[in-house]
PDB file with one MODEL, atoms N, CA, C and O in Angstrom:
MODEL        1
ATOM      1  N   UNK A   1     -21.223  -2.199  32.075  1.00  0.00           N
ATOM      2  CA  UNK A   1     -20.190  -2.929  31.373  1.00  0.00           C
ATOM      3  C   UNK A   1     -18.985  -2.001  31.212  1.00  0.00           C
ATOM      4  O   UNK A   1     -19.083  -0.980  30.531  1.00  0.00           O
ATOM      5  N   UNK A   2     -17.861  -2.337  31.824  1.00  0.00           N
ATOM      6  CA  UNK A   2     -16.688  -1.463  31.748  1.00  0.00           C
ATOM      7  C   UNK A   2     -16.013  -1.564  30.378  1.00  0.00           C
ATOM      8  O   UNK A   2     -16.004  -2.617  29.740  1.00  0.00           O
ATOM      9  N   UNK A   3     -15.467  -0.468  29.966  1.00  0.00           N
ATOM     10  CA  UNK A   3     -14.726  -0.441  28.711  1.00  0.00           C
ATOM     11  C   UNK A   3     -13.300  -0.900  28.964  1.00  0.00           C
ATOM     12  O   UNK A   3     -12.698  -0.562  29.984  1.00  0.00           O
ATOM     13  N   UNK A   4     -12.781  -1.652  28.052  1.00  0.00           N
ATOM     14  CA  UNK A   4     -11.406  -2.103  28.182  1.00  0.00           C
ATOM     15  C   UNK A   4     -10.477  -0.988  27.736  1.00  0.00           C
ATOM     16  O   UNK A   4     -10.647  -0.414  26.660  1.00  0.00           O
ATOM     17  N   UNK A   5      -9.524  -0.697  28.547  1.00  0.00           N
ATOM     18  CA  UNK A   5      -8.548   0.339  28.201  1.00  0.00           C
ATOM     19  C   UNK A   5      -7.437  -0.303  27.385  1.00  0.00           C
ATOM     20  O   UNK A   5      -6.844  -1.300  27.796  1.00  0.00           O
ATOM     21  N   UNK A   6      -7.166   0.273  26.243  1.00  0.00           N
ATOM     22  CA  UNK A   6      -6.077  -0.234  25.414  1.00  0.00           C
ATOM     23  C   UNK A   6      -5.004   0.830  25.335  1.00  0.00           C
ATOM     24  O   UNK A   6      -5.284   2.019  25.180  1.00  0.00           O
ATOM     25  N   UNK A   7      -3.797   0.382  25.443  1.00  0.00           N
ATOM     26  CA  UNK A   7      -2.671   1.312  25.391  1.00  0.00           C
ATOM     27  C   UNK A   7      -2.171   1.410  23.956  1.00  0.00           C
ATOM     28  O   UNK A   7      -1.919   0.401  23.297  1.00  0.00           O
ATOM     29  N   UNK A   8      -2.038   2.611  23.503  1.00  0.00           N
ATOM     30  CA  UNK A   8      -1.487   2.859  22.180  1.00  0.00           C
ATOM     31  C   UNK A   8      -0.086   3.399  22.387  1.00  0.00           C
ATOM     32  O   UNK A   8       0.114   4.483  22.934  1.00  0.00           O
ATOM     33  N   UNK A   9       0.871   2.616  21.938  1.00  0.00           N
ATOM     34  CA  UNK A   9       2.252   3.043  22.134  1.00  0.00           C
ATOM     35  C   UNK A   9       2.702   3.915  20.970  1.00  0.00           C
ATOM     36  O   UNK A   9       2.071   3.957  19.914  1.00  0.00           O
ATOM     37  N   UNK A  10       3.792   4.596  21.193  1.00  0.00           N
ATOM     38  CA  UNK A  10       4.354   5.437  20.129  1.00  0.00           C
ATOM     39  C   UNK A  10       4.828   4.575  18.973  1.00  0.00           C
ATOM     40  O   UNK A  10       4.770   4.989  17.815  1.00  0.00           O
ATOM     41  N   UNK A  11       5.297   3.372  19.290  1.00  0.00           N
ATOM     42  CA  UNK A  11       5.772   2.474  18.233  1.00  0.00           C
ATOM     43  C   UNK A  11       4.630   2.075  17.296  1.00  0.00           C
ATOM     44  O   UNK A  11       4.825   2.016  16.082  1.00  0.00           O
ATOM     45  N   UNK A  12       3.449   1.802  17.839  1.00  0.00           N
ATOM     46  CA  UNK A  12       2.331   1.409  16.986  1.00  0.00           C
ATOM     47  C   UNK A  12       1.860   2.567  16.112  1.00  0.00           C
ATOM     48  O   UNK A  12       1.415   2.347  14.986  1.00  0.00           O
ATOM     49  N   UNK A  13       1.951   3.781  16.611  1.00  0.00           N
ATOM     50  CA  UNK A  13       1.583   4.950  15.805  1.00  0.00           C
ATOM     51  C   UNK A  13       2.587   5.147  14.675  1.00  0.00           C
ATOM     52  O   UNK A  13       2.204   5.460  13.548  1.00  0.00           O
ATOM     53  N   UNK A  14       3.871   4.965  14.973  1.00  0.00           N
ATOM     54  CA  UNK A  14       4.904   5.102  13.943  1.00  0.00           C
ATOM     55  C   UNK A  14       4.748   4.006  12.897  1.00  0.00           C
ATOM     56  O   UNK A  14       4.886   4.264  11.701  1.00  0.00           O
ATOM     57  N   UNK A  15       4.461   2.779  13.341  1.00  0.00           N
ATOM     58  CA  UNK A  15       4.256   1.681  12.399  1.00  0.00           C
ATOM     59  C   UNK A  15       3.045   1.947  11.504  1.00  0.00           C
ATOM     60  O   UNK A  15       3.099   1.693  10.301  1.00  0.00           O
ATOM     61  N   UNK A  16       1.964   2.452  12.077  1.00  0.00           N
ATOM     62  CA  UNK A  16       0.782   2.774  11.276  1.00  0.00           C
ATOM     63  C   UNK A  16       1.098   3.861  10.255  1.00  0.00           C
ATOM     64  O   UNK A  16       0.664   3.776   9.106  1.00  0.00           O
ATOM     65  N   UNK A  17       1.845   4.874  10.660  1.00  0.00           N
ATOM     66  CA  UNK A  17       2.237   5.926   9.723  1.00  0.00           C
ATOM     67  C   UNK A  17       3.122   5.401   8.615  1.00  0.00           C
ATOM     68  O   UNK A  17       2.990   5.814   7.463  1.00  0.00           O
ATOM     69  N   UNK A  18       4.039   4.477   8.956  1.00  0.00           N
ATOM     70  CA  UNK A  18       4.919   3.894   7.940  1.00  0.00           C
ATOM     71  C   UNK A  18       4.123   3.072   6.941  1.00  0.00           C
ATOM     72  O   UNK A  18       4.385   3.134   5.740  1.00  0.00           O
ATOM     73  N   UNK A  19       3.162   2.308   7.419  1.00  0.00           N
ATOM     74  CA  UNK A  19       2.345   1.503   6.511  1.00  0.00           C
ATOM     75  C   UNK A  19       1.456   2.374   5.626  1.00  0.00           C
ATOM     76  O   UNK A  19       1.268   2.069   4.448  1.00  0.00           O
ATOM     77  N   UNK A  20       0.918   3.437   6.174  1.00  0.00           N
ATOM     78  CA  UNK A  20       0.108   4.362   5.370  1.00  0.00           C
ATOM     79  C   UNK A  20       0.974   5.050   4.317  1.00  0.00           C
ATOM     80  O   UNK A  20       0.560   5.187   3.166  1.00  0.00           O
ATOM     81  N   UNK A  21       2.176   5.485   4.709  1.00  0.00           N
ATOM     82  CA  UNK A  21       3.078   6.138   3.750  1.00  0.00           C
ATOM     83  C   UNK A  21       3.481   5.180   2.642  1.00  0.00           C
ATOM     84  O   UNK A  21       3.543   5.569   1.476  1.00  0.00           O
ATOM     85  N   UNK A  22       3.756   3.925   2.999  1.00  0.00           N
ATOM     86  CA  UNK A  22       4.117   2.941   1.980  1.00  0.00           C
ATOM     87  C   UNK A  22       2.943   2.688   1.039  1.00  0.00           C
ATOM     88  O   UNK A  22       3.133   2.580  -0.173  1.00  0.00           O
ATOM     89  N   UNK A  23       1.751   2.596   1.580  1.00  0.00           N
ATOM     90  CA  UNK A  23       0.575   2.388   0.738  1.00  0.00           C
ATOM     91  C   UNK A  23       0.311   3.550  -0.199  1.00  0.00           C
ATOM     92  O   UNK A  23      -0.044   3.350  -1.360  1.00  0.00           O
ATOM     93  N   UNK A  24       0.484   4.759   0.301  1.00  0.00           N
ATOM     94  CA  UNK A  24       0.296   5.935  -0.558  1.00  0.00           C
ATOM     95  C   UNK A  24       1.355   5.998  -1.651  1.00  0.00           C
ATOM     96  O   UNK A  24       1.050   6.342  -2.793  1.00  0.00           O
ATOM     97  N   UNK A  25       2.602   5.667  -1.305  1.00  0.00           N
ATOM     98  CA  UNK A  25       3.670   5.683  -2.307  1.00  0.00           C
ATOM     99  C   UNK A  25       3.406   4.646  -3.394  1.00  0.00           C
ATOM    100  O   UNK A  25       3.581   4.930  -4.579  1.00  0.00           O
ATOM    101  N   UNK A  26       2.990   3.455  -2.999  1.00  0.00           N
ATOM    102  CA  UNK A  26       2.721   2.413  -3.987  1.00  0.00           C
ATOM    103  C   UNK A  26       1.475   2.726  -4.808  1.00  0.00           C
ATOM    104  O   UNK A  26       1.456   2.505  -6.019  1.00  0.00           O
ATOM    105  N   UNK A  27       0.441   3.237  -4.158  1.00  0.00           N
ATOM    106  CA  UNK A  27      -0.776   3.587  -4.892  1.00  0.00           C
ATOM    107  C   UNK A  27      -0.556   4.712  -5.880  1.00  0.00           C
ATOM    108  O   UNK A  27      -1.004   4.638  -7.024  1.00  0.00           O
ATOM    109  N   UNK A  28       0.134   5.755  -5.443  1.00  0.00           N
ATOM    110  CA  UNK A  28       0.435   6.866  -6.344  1.00  0.00           C
ATOM    111  C   UNK A  28       1.339   6.448  -7.481  1.00  0.00           C
ATOM    112  O   UNK A  28       1.161   6.886  -8.618  1.00  0.00           O
ATOM    113  N   UNK A  29       2.312   5.600  -7.178  1.00  0.00           N
ATOM    114  CA  UNK A  29       3.205   5.111  -8.229  1.00  0.00           C
ATOM    115  C   UNK A  29       2.483   4.251  -9.247  1.00  0.00           C
ATOM    116  O   UNK A  29       2.765   4.332 -10.442  1.00  0.00           O
ATOM    117  N   UNK A  30       1.553   3.428  -8.783  1.00  0.00           N
ATOM    118  CA  UNK A  30       0.795   2.574  -9.699  1.00  0.00           C
ATOM    119  C   UNK A  30      -0.116   3.405 -10.596  1.00  0.00           C
ATOM    120  O   UNK A  30      -0.248   3.126 -11.788  1.00  0.00           O
ATOM    121  N   UNK A  31      -0.736   4.416 -10.023  1.00  0.00           N
ATOM    122  CA  UNK A  31      -1.603   5.288 -10.827  1.00  0.00           C
ATOM    123  C   UNK A  31      -0.774   6.036 -11.871  1.00  0.00           C
ATOM    124  O   UNK A  31      -1.165   6.120 -13.035  1.00  0.00           O
ATOM    125  N   UNK A  32       0.362   6.573 -11.455  1.00  0.00           N
ATOM    126  CA  UNK A  32       1.226   7.290 -12.391  1.00  0.00           C
ATOM    127  C   UNK A  32       1.761   6.394 -13.491  1.00  0.00           C
ATOM    128  O   UNK A  32       1.826   6.804 -14.650  1.00  0.00           O
ATOM    129  N   UNK A  33       2.151   5.163 -13.137  1.00  0.00           N
ATOM    130  CA  UNK A  33       2.660   4.230 -14.143  1.00  0.00           C
ATOM    131  C   UNK A  33       1.566   3.842 -15.134  1.00  0.00           C
ATOM    132  O   UNK A  33       1.827   3.723 -16.331  1.00  0.00           O
ATOM    133  N   UNK A  34       0.360   3.647 -14.649  1.00  0.00           N
ATOM    134  CA  UNK A  34      -0.742   3.286 -15.544  1.00  0.00           C
ATOM    135  C   UNK A  34      -1.064   4.425 -16.506  1.00  0.00           C
ATOM    136  O   UNK A  34      -1.310   4.193 -17.690  1.00  0.00           O
ATOM    137  N   UNK A  35      -1.062   5.645 -16.001  1.00  0.00           N
ATOM    138  CA  UNK A  35      -1.323   6.800 -16.871  1.00  0.00           C
ATOM    139  C   UNK A  35      -0.202   6.952 -17.896  1.00  0.00           C
ATOM    140  O   UNK A  35      -0.465   7.194 -19.074  1.00  0.00           O
ATOM    141  N   UNK A  36       1.043   6.812 -17.450  1.00  0.00           N
ATOM    142  CA  UNK A  36       2.176   6.936 -18.369  1.00  0.00           C
ATOM    143  C   UNK A  36       2.175   5.863 -19.442  1.00  0.00           C
ATOM    144  O   UNK A  36       2.456   6.151 -20.605  1.00  0.00           O
ATOM    145  N   UNK A  37       1.862   4.621 -19.063  1.00  0.00           N
ATOM    146  CA  UNK A  37       1.794   3.544 -20.050  1.00  0.00           C
ATOM    147  C   UNK A  37       0.671   3.792 -21.054  1.00  0.00           C
ATOM    148  O   UNK A  37       0.833   3.546 -22.249  1.00  0.00           O
ATOM    149  N   UNK A  38      -0.457   4.276 -20.568  1.00  0.00           N
ATOM    150  CA  UNK A  38      -1.573   4.567 -21.463  1.00  0.00           C
ATOM    151  C   UNK A  38      -1.256   5.680 -22.443  1.00  0.00           C
ATOM    152  O   UNK A  38      -1.608   5.600 -23.620  1.00  0.00           O
ATOM    153  N   UNK A  39      -0.592   6.718 -21.958  1.00  0.00           N
ATOM    154  CA  UNK A  39      -0.225   7.827 -22.851  1.00  0.00           C
ATOM    155  C   UNK A  39       0.796   7.389 -23.895  1.00  0.00           C
ATOM    156  O   UNK A  39       0.720   7.804 -25.052  1.00  0.00           O
ATOM    157  N   UNK A  40       1.758   6.546 -23.489  1.00  0.00           N
ATOM    158  CA  UNK A  40       2.753   6.060 -24.451  1.00  0.00           C
ATOM    159  C   UNK A  40       2.096   5.176 -25.507  1.00  0.00           C
ATOM    160  O   UNK A  40       2.407   5.283 -26.693  1.00  0.00           O
ATOM    161  N   UNK A  41       1.191   4.308 -25.076  1.00  0.00           N
ATOM    162  CA  UNK A  41       0.484   3.463 -26.036  1.00  0.00           C
ATOM    163  C   UNK A  41      -0.402   4.272 -26.965  1.00  0.00           C
ATOM    164  O   UNK A  41      -0.479   3.984 -28.159  1.00  0.00           O
ATOM    165  N   UNK A  42      -1.068   5.281 -26.428  1.00  0.00           N
ATOM    166  CA  UNK A  42      -1.923   6.150 -27.235  1.00  0.00           C
ATOM    167  C   UNK A  42      -1.107   6.878 -28.299  1.00  0.00           C
ATOM    168  O   UNK A  42      -1.512   6.948 -29.459  1.00  0.00           O
ATOM    169  N   UNK A  43       0.032   7.415 -27.905  1.00  0.00           N
ATOM    170  CA  UNK A  43       0.866   8.138 -28.867  1.00  0.00           C
ATOM    171  C   UNK A  43       1.403   7.199 -29.944  1.00  0.00           C
ATOM    172  O   UNK A  43       1.521   7.590 -31.105  1.00  0.00           O
ATOM    173  N   UNK A  44       1.728   5.971 -29.566  1.00  0.00           N
ATOM    174  CA  UNK A  44       2.221   5.005 -30.552  1.00  0.00           C
ATOM    175  C   UNK A  44       1.129   4.638 -31.550  1.00  0.00           C
ATOM    176  O   UNK A  44       1.389   4.558 -32.751  1.00  0.00           O
ATOM    177  N   UNK A  45      -0.073   4.416 -31.070  1.00  0.00           N
ATOM    178  CA  UNK A  45      -1.177   4.067 -31.970  1.00  0.00           C
ATOM    179  C   UNK A  45      -1.496   5.227 -32.908  1.00  0.00           C
ATOM    180  O   UNK A  45      -1.726   5.014 -34.098  1.00  0.00           O
ATOM    181  N   UNK A  46      -1.511   6.446 -32.385  1.00  0.00           N
ATOM    182  CA  UNK A  46      -1.783   7.601 -33.239  1.00  0.00           C
ATOM    183  C   UNK A  46      -0.670   7.807 -34.266  1.00  0.00           C
ATOM    184  O   UNK A  46      -0.944   8.129 -35.423  1.00  0.00           O
ATOM    185  N   UNK A  47       0.581   7.624 -33.848  1.00  0.00           N
ATOM    186  CA  UNK A  47       1.689   7.776 -34.786  1.00  0.00           C
ATOM    187  C   UNK A  47       1.676   6.717 -35.869  1.00  0.00           C
ATOM    188  O   UNK A  47       1.989   7.003 -37.024  1.00  0.00           O
ATOM    189  N   UNK A  48       1.316   5.492 -35.504  1.00  0.00           N
ATOM    190  CA  UNK A  48       1.232   4.418 -36.489  1.00  0.00           C
ATOM    191  C   UNK A  48       0.074   4.651 -37.452  1.00  0.00           C
ATOM    192  O   UNK A  48       0.174   4.313 -38.632  1.00  0.00           O
ATOM    193  N   UNK A  49      -1.014   5.220 -36.966  1.00  0.00           N
ATOM    194  CA  UNK A  49      -2.145   5.517 -37.849  1.00  0.00           C
ATOM    195  C   UNK A  49      -1.783   6.604 -38.855  1.00  0.00           C
ATOM    196  O   UNK A  49      -2.244   6.575 -39.996  1.00  0.00           O
ATOM    197  N   UNK A  50      -0.960   7.560 -38.435  1.00  0.00           N
ATOM    198  CA  UNK A  50      -0.567   8.646 -39.348  1.00  0.00           C
ATOM    199  C   UNK A  50       0.501   8.193 -40.332  1.00  0.00           C
ATOM    200  O   UNK A  50       0.440   8.516 -41.519  1.00  0.00           O
ATOM    201  N   UNK A  51       1.487   7.439 -39.831  1.00  0.00           N
ATOM    202  CA  UNK A  51       2.591   6.973 -40.676  1.00  0.00           C
ATOM    203  C   UNK A  51       2.822   5.487 -40.423  1.00  0.00           C
ATOM    204  O   UNK A  51       3.616   5.128 -39.554  1.00  0.00           O
ATOM    205  N   UNK A  52       2.151   4.631 -41.156  1.00  0.00           N
ATOM    206  CA  UNK A  52       2.288   3.187 -40.918  1.00  0.00           C
ATOM    207  C   UNK A  52       3.708   2.665 -41.125  1.00  0.00           C
ATOM    208  O   UNK A  52       4.093   1.664 -40.521  1.00  0.00           O
ATOM    209  N   UNK A  53       4.484   3.330 -41.968  1.00  0.00           N
ATOM    210  CA  UNK A  53       5.851   2.859 -42.222  1.00  0.00           C
ATOM    211  C   UNK A  53       6.777   3.088 -41.031  1.00  0.00           C
ATOM    212  O   UNK A  53       7.860   2.504 -40.981  1.00  0.00           O
ATOM    213  N   UNK A  54       6.384   3.914 -40.081  1.00  0.00           N
ATOM    214  CA  UNK A  54       7.219   4.195 -38.905  1.00  0.00           C
ATOM    215  C   UNK A  54       6.845   3.323 -37.708  1.00  0.00           C
ATOM    216  O   UNK A  54       7.255   3.606 -36.582  1.00  0.00           O
ATOM    217  N   UNK A  55       6.077   2.274 -37.942  1.00  0.00           N
ATOM    218  CA  UNK A  55       5.590   1.456 -36.835  1.00  0.00           C
ATOM    219  C   UNK A  55       6.726   0.817 -36.042  1.00  0.00           C
ATOM    220  O   UNK A  55       6.668   0.783 -34.813  1.00  0.00           O
ATOM    221  N   UNK A  56       7.737   0.320 -36.705  1.00  0.00           N
ATOM    222  CA  UNK A  56       8.847  -0.333 -36.005  1.00  0.00           C
ATOM    223  C   UNK A  56       9.580   0.610 -35.064  1.00  0.00           C
ATOM    224  O   UNK A  56       9.840   0.274 -33.909  1.00  0.00           O
ATOM    225  N   UNK A  57       9.909   1.790 -35.570  1.00  0.00           N
ATOM    226  CA  UNK A  57      10.608   2.771 -34.724  1.00  0.00           C
ATOM    227  C   UNK A  57       9.741   3.228 -33.565  1.00  0.00           C
ATOM    228  O   UNK A  57      10.220   3.357 -32.439  1.00  0.00           O
ATOM    229  N   UNK A  58       8.467   3.473 -33.836  1.00  0.00           N
ATOM    230  CA  UNK A  58       7.566   3.936 -32.778  1.00  0.00           C
ATOM    231  C   UNK A  58       7.374   2.878 -31.696  1.00  0.00           C
ATOM    232  O   UNK A  58       7.271   3.204 -30.513  1.00  0.00           O
ATOM    233  N   UNK A  59       7.325   1.619 -32.101  1.00  0.00           N
ATOM    234  CA  UNK A  59       7.154   0.550 -31.121  1.00  0.00           C
ATOM    235  C   UNK A  59       8.371   0.440 -30.215  1.00  0.00           C
ATOM    236  O   UNK A  59       8.230   0.239 -29.008  1.00  0.00           O
ATOM    237  N   UNK A  60       9.558   0.568 -30.783  1.00  0.00           N
ATOM    238  CA  UNK A  60      10.778   0.521 -29.969  1.00  0.00           C
ATOM    239  C   UNK A  60      10.805   1.681 -28.981  1.00  0.00           C
ATOM    240  O   UNK A  60      11.132   1.497 -27.809  1.00  0.00           O
ATOM    241  N   UNK A  61      10.464   2.865 -29.452  1.00  0.00           N
ATOM    242  CA  UNK A  61      10.441   4.036 -28.568  1.00  0.00           C
ATOM    243  C   UNK A  61       9.389   3.862 -27.478  1.00  0.00           C
ATOM    244  O   UNK A  61       9.612   4.240 -26.328  1.00  0.00           O
ATOM    245  N   UNK A  62       8.235   3.287 -27.843  1.00  0.00           N
ATOM    246  CA  UNK A  62       7.192   3.073 -26.838  1.00  0.00           C
ATOM    247  C   UNK A  62       7.678   2.128 -25.745  1.00  0.00           C
ATOM    248  O   UNK A  62       7.446   2.387 -24.564  1.00  0.00           O
ATOM    249  N   UNK A  63       8.345   1.045 -26.113  1.00  0.00           N
ATOM    250  CA  UNK A  63       8.822   0.107 -25.094  1.00  0.00           C
ATOM    251  C   UNK A  63       9.901   0.730 -24.220  1.00  0.00           C
ATOM    252  O   UNK A  63       9.991   0.409 -23.035  1.00  0.00           O
ATOM    253  N   UNK A  64      10.715   1.609 -24.777  1.00  0.00           N
ATOM    254  CA  UNK A  64      11.696   2.323 -23.953  1.00  0.00           C
ATOM    255  C   UNK A  64      11.002   3.238 -22.953  1.00  0.00           C
ATOM    256  O   UNK A  64      11.381   3.286 -21.783  1.00  0.00           O
ATOM    257  N   UNK A  65       9.997   3.956 -23.409  1.00  0.00           N
ATOM    258  CA  UNK A  65       9.250   4.851 -22.519  1.00  0.00           C
ATOM    259  C   UNK A  65       8.525   4.056 -21.436  1.00  0.00           C
ATOM    260  O   UNK A  65       8.540   4.445 -20.269  1.00  0.00           O
ATOM    261  N   UNK A  66       7.895   2.952 -21.813  1.00  0.00           N
ATOM    262  CA  UNK A  66       7.197   2.121 -20.826  1.00  0.00           C
ATOM    263  C   UNK A  66       8.189   1.575 -19.804  1.00  0.00           C
ATOM    264  O   UNK A  66       7.873   1.498 -18.617  1.00  0.00           O
ATOM    265  N   UNK A  67       9.375   1.198 -20.250  1.00  0.00           N
ATOM    266  CA  UNK A  67      10.399   0.728 -19.313  1.00  0.00           C
ATOM    267  C   UNK A  67      10.817   1.804 -18.330  1.00  0.00           C
ATOM    268  O   UNK A  67      11.000   1.527 -17.145  1.00  0.00           O
ATOM    269  N   UNK A  68      10.971   3.031 -18.812  1.00  0.00           N
ATOM    270  CA  UNK A  68      11.332   4.127 -17.910  1.00  0.00           C
ATOM    271  C   UNK A  68      10.211   4.442 -16.929  1.00  0.00           C
ATOM    272  O   UNK A  68      10.465   4.721 -15.757  1.00  0.00           O
ATOM    273  N   UNK A  69       8.978   4.398 -17.406  1.00  0.00           N
ATOM    274  CA  UNK A  69       7.837   4.668 -16.524  1.00  0.00           C
ATOM    275  C   UNK A  69       7.734   3.584 -15.453  1.00  0.00           C
ATOM    276  O   UNK A  69       7.501   3.889 -14.283  1.00  0.00           O
ATOM    277  N   UNK A  70       7.906   2.333 -15.843  1.00  0.00           N
ATOM    278  CA  UNK A  70       7.833   1.245 -14.869  1.00  0.00           C
ATOM    279  C   UNK A  70       9.021   1.280 -13.909  1.00  0.00           C
ATOM    280  O   UNK A  70       8.896   0.846 -12.764  1.00  0.00           O
ATOM    281  N   UNK A  71      10.158   1.783 -14.351  1.00  0.00           N
ATOM    282  CA  UNK A  71      11.301   1.923 -13.440  1.00  0.00           C
ATOM    283  C   UNK A  71      10.975   2.895 -12.321  1.00  0.00           C
ATOM    284  O   UNK A  71      11.394   2.694 -11.181  1.00  0.00           O
ATOM    285  N   UNK A  72      10.236   3.939 -12.633  1.00  0.00           N
ATOM    286  CA  UNK A  72       9.829   4.875 -11.582  1.00  0.00           C
ATOM    287  C   UNK A  72       8.906   4.195 -10.574  1.00  0.00           C
ATOM    288  O   UNK A  72       8.952   4.506  -9.384  1.00  0.00           O
ATOM    289  N   UNK A  73       8.069   3.268 -11.044  1.00  0.00           N
ATOM    290  CA  UNK A  73       7.213   2.547 -10.100  1.00  0.00           C
ATOM    291  C   UNK A  73       8.054   1.681  -9.171  1.00  0.00           C
ATOM    292  O   UNK A  73       7.772   1.602  -7.975  1.00  0.00           O
ATOM    293  N   UNK A  74       9.075   1.036  -9.703  1.00  0.00           N
ATOM    294  CA  UNK A  74       9.910   0.192  -8.848  1.00  0.00           C
ATOM    295  C   UNK A  74      10.716   1.026  -7.863  1.00  0.00           C
ATOM    296  O   UNK A  74      11.042   0.555  -6.773  1.00  0.00           O
ATOM    297  N   UNK A  75      11.040   2.254  -8.233  1.00  0.00           N
ATOM    298  CA  UNK A  75      11.668   3.155  -7.262  1.00  0.00           C
ATOM    299  C   UNK A  75      10.683   3.456  -6.135  1.00  0.00           C
ATOM    300  O   UNK A  75      11.080   3.514  -4.971  1.00  0.00           O
ATOM    301  N   UNK A  76       9.408   3.648  -6.464  1.00  0.00           N
ATOM    302  CA  UNK A  76       8.383   3.835  -5.430  1.00  0.00           C
ATOM    303  C   UNK A  76       8.229   2.590  -4.574  1.00  0.00           C
ATOM    304  O   UNK A  76       7.975   2.694  -3.374  1.00  0.00           O
ATOM    305  N   UNK A  77       8.379   1.419  -5.171  1.00  0.00           N
ATOM    306  CA  UNK A  77       8.305   0.175  -4.410  1.00  0.00           C
ATOM    307  C   UNK A  77       9.426   0.110  -3.380  1.00  0.00           C
ATOM    308  O   UNK A  77       9.197  -0.275  -2.233  1.00  0.00           O
ATOM    309  N   UNK A  78      10.624   0.482  -3.781  1.00  0.00           N
ATOM    310  CA  UNK A  78      11.755   0.513  -2.852  1.00  0.00           C
ATOM    311  C   UNK A  78      11.527   1.570  -1.781  1.00  0.00           C
ATOM    312  O   UNK A  78      11.858   1.353  -0.615  1.00  0.00           O
ATOM    313  N   UNK A  79      10.966   2.707  -2.165  1.00  0.00           N
ATOM    314  CA  UNK A  79      10.670   3.756  -1.195  1.00  0.00           C
ATOM    315  C   UNK A  79       9.648   3.282  -0.161  1.00  0.00           C
ATOM    316  O   UNK A  79       9.799   3.555   1.030  1.00  0.00           O
ATOM    317  N   UNK A  80       8.625   2.582  -0.604  1.00  0.00           N
ATOM    318  CA  UNK A  80       7.643   2.031   0.328  1.00  0.00           C
ATOM    319  C   UNK A  80       8.265   1.011   1.265  1.00  0.00           C
ATOM    320  O   UNK A  80       7.962   0.991   2.459  1.00  0.00           O
ATOM    321  N   UNK A  81       9.129   0.168   0.729  1.00  0.00           N
ATOM    322  CA  UNK A  81       9.840  -0.795   1.574  1.00  0.00           C
ATOM    323  C   UNK A  81      10.726  -0.073   2.582  1.00  0.00           C
ATOM    324  O   UNK A  81      10.852  -0.506   3.728  1.00  0.00           O
ATOM    325  N   UNK A  82      11.337   1.025   2.155  1.00  0.00           N
ATOM    326  CA  UNK A  82      12.167   1.826   3.059  1.00  0.00           C
ATOM    327  C   UNK A  82      11.334   2.398   4.200  1.00  0.00           C
ATOM    328  O   UNK A  82      11.776   2.395   5.349  1.00  0.00           O
ATOM    329  N   UNK A  83      10.139   2.887   3.898  1.00  0.00           N
ATOM    330  CA  UNK A  83       9.261   3.411   4.948  1.00  0.00           C
ATOM    331  C   UNK A  83       8.953   2.339   5.985  1.00  0.00           C
ATOM    332  O   UNK A  83       9.015   2.591   7.189  1.00  0.00           O
ATOM    333  N   UNK A  84       8.626   1.157   5.516  1.00  0.00           N
ATOM    334  CA  UNK A  84       8.249   0.092   6.445  1.00  0.00           C
ATOM    335  C   UNK A  84       9.441  -0.362   7.273  1.00  0.00           C
ATOM    336  O   UNK A  84       9.329  -0.530   8.487  1.00  0.00           O
ATOM    337  N   UNK A  85      10.582  -0.559   6.622  1.00  0.00           N
ATOM    338  CA  UNK A  85      11.746  -1.084   7.341  1.00  0.00           C
ATOM    339  C   UNK A  85      12.333  -0.051   8.289  1.00  0.00           C
ATOM    340  O   UNK A  85      12.652  -0.372   9.433  1.00  0.00           O
ATOM    341  N   UNK A  86      12.477   1.175   7.830  1.00  0.00           N
ATOM    342  CA  UNK A  86      13.167   2.153   8.673  1.00  0.00           C
ATOM    343  C   UNK A  86      12.296   2.678   9.805  1.00  0.00           C
ATOM    344  O   UNK A  86      12.782   2.864  10.921  1.00  0.00           O
ATOM    345  N   UNK A  87      11.031   2.915   9.536  1.00  0.00           N
ATOM    346  CA  UNK A  87      10.169   3.471  10.577  1.00  0.00           C
ATOM    347  C   UNK A  87       9.380   2.401  11.325  1.00  0.00           C
ATOM    348  O   UNK A  87       9.047   2.581  12.497  1.00  0.00           O
ATOM    349  N   UNK A  88       9.085   1.315  10.670  1.00  0.00           N
ATOM    350  CA  UNK A  88       8.244   0.297  11.284  1.00  0.00           C
ATOM    351  C   UNK A  88       8.965  -0.666  12.197  1.00  0.00           C
ATOM    352  O   UNK A  88       8.321  -1.353  12.991  1.00  0.00           O
ATOM    353  N   UNK A  89      10.282  -0.740  12.111  1.00  0.00           N
ATOM    354  CA  UNK A  89      11.020  -1.701  12.928  1.00  0.00           C
ATOM    355  C   UNK A  89      11.843  -1.036  14.017  1.00  0.00           C
ATOM    356  O   UNK A  89      12.757  -1.651  14.564  1.00  0.00           O
ATOM    357  N   UNK A  90      11.537   0.189  14.333  1.00  0.00           N
ATOM    358  CA  UNK A  90      12.269   0.860  15.406  1.00  0.00           C
ATOM    359  C   UNK A  90      11.888   0.247  16.742  1.00  0.00           C
ATOM    360  O   UNK A  90      10.721  -0.049  17.002  1.00  0.00           O
ATOM    361  N   UNK A  91      12.890   0.064  17.576  1.00  0.00           N
ATOM    362  CA  UNK A  91      12.619  -0.468  18.908  1.00  0.00           C
ATOM    363  C   UNK A  91      12.408   0.678  19.881  1.00  0.00           C
ATOM    364  O   UNK A  91      12.697   1.835  19.574  1.00  0.00           O
ATOM    365  N   UNK A  92      11.915   0.348  21.026  1.00  0.00           N
ATOM    366  CA  UNK A  92      11.592   1.375  22.019  1.00  0.00           C
ATOM    367  C   UNK A  92      12.799   2.019  22.589  1.00  0.00           C
ATOM    368  O   UNK A  92      12.685   2.903  23.438  1.00  0.00           O
TER     369      UNK A  92
ENDMDL
END
């Protein structure tokens, strides 16, 4: 039984690398955002437990921090899209 020969072009290798890079950027960004959100929530809960009267200020600060952390994830999303568009759509 003969083996079928398949041609692997340079374009398919570049596309595979772009998709892997985009996946790593999105995965790393999601992990970092989840850790950052958890740490911000943890600090807010601990601060509220120590000083209940500061709950309003701490909650506002927590939402600002969570917004900044999530903004970094969206920057990673754009970076992943950049990898796919710039490297994955190159013509021969």
